[in-house]
N, C-alpha and C positions, 0 to 999 in steps of 0.2 A: 879796817875797811879801806879798800882801794879807792883812791881819788884819781880819776882820769880827767884831765883838762884837755878838751878837744878844740880843734879849729885854730891852732896856733900857726902864725905865718910871719910875724914881724920879729927880727932878731933882737931888737932892743927890748921888746915886750917879753920875749922868751927869757932874756937875761933877768928881767924884773921878777918873773914868776918862779924861776928856778929855786931861789932860797926858800920858797914855801914847801919844797920837797913833796910835790905830788908824786905818786908812784908811777904815773904814766902821763905822757903828753901825746895828743893825737894830731897828726898832720894830714890834712885832706888833699888828695890829689884827684880833683874832679873839676873840670872847667865850668860845670854848671853851678858851682858853689861860690858865694862871695868870699869864702875863706880858703879858696884854692891856693895851695902852697907850691904848685908847679913853678919851677924856676928858682925855688929857694936854694941857696948855696948849701951843698951837702955837708959842709963843715959845721953848720949850725946844729944839725942833728947829731953828727958824729962826736961833737965836743960836749954834748950834754953829760953831766956827771953820772956816774954808774947807778946812783939810786933812782934815776928817772929812766923809765923804759919808753922809748919812742915807739909810736904805733902808726903804721901807714894805713890811712883810711882810703879805700878805693871803691869805685862803683862800676861794675861790669867790665873790668879790665880782663884781658886774657892772662893765662898762666905766664907766658913769656914776659908780658908787660909788668906783671907783679914781681916776678923774679928780678927783672932788670932794675926796677925801682928799689927793691930791697938791697940789692948788691950796691947800687949807687950810693944810697944813704946809710947803709948799715942796719936797716930794720930787721928785727927778728920776729916782730909781731905784725900781723896784718888784720885789718878789720874790714870785712866785706859788707858793703851797704846796698848792693844791687840784687840782681836775680841769679847770683852765682849758684851753681849746682853743688850738691853734696860731693859729687865726683871731683870737682875742681878743688873744693875744700880739702878733701883727702889727699889729692895730689900735692897741694901746698904743704900739708902736714908731713907728707913723705919726703918733701924736700928740706925738712928741718925747721919749718916755720911754725910759730904758734898762731892759730887761726881763731879769730873772733868772727861770729856771724851776727849781723844786726837783723832783728826781727821786728817788723812794724806791727804795732798793736793798735787796733781800732776799738770798736764797741764790744768785741769778743776776742777770745784767745784761741787760736788755732793750734791745738795740741798735735794734730797730725803733722803739721809742718815741722815741729820740733823733733818728732820721731824720725823724720827723714834725715835730719842733720846731726842728731845727737852723737853718732859714732864717728863723725868726720870733723868735728870742731872741738876746740878746747874751752870755749866760753861763748855764751849768748850775750847779746846786748839788746835789751828791749827798749824800743823807741816809739814815739807816737806816730801813728800812721798819718801820712801827709802826701800831698801831691809833690812836695819837694823831697829830695833825698837827705833827710835829717835837717836839723837846725830850725824846726818849726816854732820852737819856743813854747809849745803847748804840752800839757800833761795828758796821759791816758789814765784810766782808772787803775791805780796800783793794786786795788783789791782783786783784780783779775789774776794776780800772781799767787793768790792764797793757795791755789791747788797745785802749784808747781812742785813736782816731786822727782825730777830727773837728777842724775848725778852730775850733770854738766853745770858748773856755776854760771852766774849771770851778773851783768852790770845793769843797774837801773838808769835809764836816761829819759829825756823828753821833758823839757820845760822846767827843770829844777832851777830854782831861783835863789838869790842870796838869803831870802827869808825862810827857806825850807829845811833848815838843819833839823829841827824837831820832827818835821813831817818825814824826813828821810829816815830818821831813827825809828819812827813808828812803822815805817814801811819795810823794815828788815824782816825777811822771811828766810826759811831754810833754802840754801842755794844762792842767796844774794851775797856776792863777793864785794860789792862796792857800787860806786856811782860814776856816771859820765856827765860832766857839766860843760856847757858851751855858751849858747847865745845870750842867755839871761845874765851873764856876767860880763858883757861887752859894752864898751862905749861906742865902738864902730865895729863892723864885721871883721872878725879875726884879731881884734885888739882887746885884750881882757883888762877889766878895771881892777887894779891891784887892791884897792881898799875893799871892794866887795868880796874879793877872794879871801883876803886876810880874815875878815870878820866871820865869813862862813866857815872856813877851814878851822879856825881856832875854836869856834863853837862846836863843830862836828867832832873835833879831836877831844874836846872835853868829855863828850859822851863816850868816846872810845876808851878813855882812861878810867872811867868810873862805872859802877853798876847803875841801873836805872834809878836807884834811890839816891844817887849822887853821893853816897857815903863811901869813902875810900875803903877798899877791902881790908886794909890793915887795922881799921878801927872797928870791924865787926866782931861780934862774939863768936868764938869757935864752938 
């Protein structure tokens, strides 16, 4: 299961989190966010170990702005959280980038929107619909994803908290590649609580290692 920790902005906090080996770290470049990483020294991102993939999170930036950002920091993955068109997504893919598209989910699930994007993105991220661009700290009804049947994988996001490891496992559906966690693991915006992350990730990885019965596979009868 992919674990993406988003909203990183403080170098010392990034150094603390790195040994937990999340597969991805998200850096938000959006002035409207309290987690805005604009101005972060590019060496902080470029010096991440190879096992962590940095993700540039943007909102309604132009193609040229996104390409500049990726070249400056060395991003190979972009996560688009605004009203970006499928055409822009495809153009970024053609430029060699991996493209994630965030989809806001409210009381219902707009399948037609996914159909528009499915050929031009590598992964969807389902977040809770909010007046804010992400970071609402609230969940949507994960059961809305029961009918998901596209070939495009997705990350589950929106209000996942340190107490949600079991709920996340129960929410696994075909197509779900992992989770994106952010505000519920913070002590201040952009600064993650190491202890909360450790407890959550250890518990989640326990489920990754064993079958739902929690019996190691090598002890099962063949």
